Structures are given as structure tokens and as C-alpha cells.
N, C-alpha and C positions, 0 to 999 in steps of 0.2 A: 504494500500500500504506500503510494508516494506521499511525502510530507510537503505541504505548501506553506509559504509565508502567508499569514492571514491578512496582512496589510495590503499586499499588492498581488495582482495576477501578473503573468509574464508579459502582458501588454502595457504595464505601468498604470492601469486604472485601479483605483482603490476599491476594496471590498468594504472597508470600514472608514467612515468619515467621523471625525471628532467634532463635537459641538463647541464652537468658539463663543464664549460669553463676552460681550463688549459692554464695558461700563459706560455710564453717561459721560464721565470725564474723558474716556478714550474717544468716544464719538465726537465730543466737542473739540478735542485737540486735532483729530483727523480732519474735521471740517475746516478748521483754521489753516492747517497745512495745505489742504487742497485749494482753499480760496487764495492763498498766497502763491502757491506753486501748482497750478492745475496739471502740469505735465507729470506730476508724481501720482496722480489718482490711479492710473492703470497699474503702476508698480506696487502701490499699497494694496490694491485689490488682488493682484496676483500673489503677493506675499501672504495675505490672509487666507487665500484659497489653498496655497501650498501648506500652510500651517494646519488647516482643517484636514487635509488629506494625509499628511505625514509630518507630525511635529518634530521628528528627528531627522528630517531631510538635511543633507550636508550644506545646502545653500543657506539654510536658516542659522547655522552655526550655534545650535542649542548646546548647552553644557550644564553639568551639575554645578549647583551653587555651593558656596562655602559659608561657614558661620551659622547664624540662626536659621538660615533657609537651606541647610545642607541636604535635606531630603527632597528638595525641589529641583526643577530644571528651569 
């Protein structure tokens, strides 16, 4: 019986999508950034989509934290 990665099939599409909770502060800040630099809107959207699909994708450069948040990424 073959073993498969549960996050991706071999075509790169995700089987599991994570839910990204956006705080009102995040939304407010993102709107300000997009208002000042509209060219970043697509980049922000793509990054958030990538984060939902695979939070550990190398492009996101996620890493374990140290100190009080040592059990978080």
C-alpha cells in the first residue's frame, strides 16, 4: 500500500487547506499598505493563499520561534 503526503498530491494541488484567521488590525494594516502601494495587492494575496495551502512552504521562510513562543512557528 503506497504512502502519500496528505498535504499535496503529485500535481502540487493541496488536499488540505488551512483556515487563515485575519484580525481586524491585520485587515486595517493590509488596506493601508494596498492604498499606498497598490502594486503589492497581488503579492499579498498570493502570499496569503500560499500560507493557507502550505504554511511550511520554503518561500514563506517559516521557522520555530524562541523564548516564550518556543512552541510556535
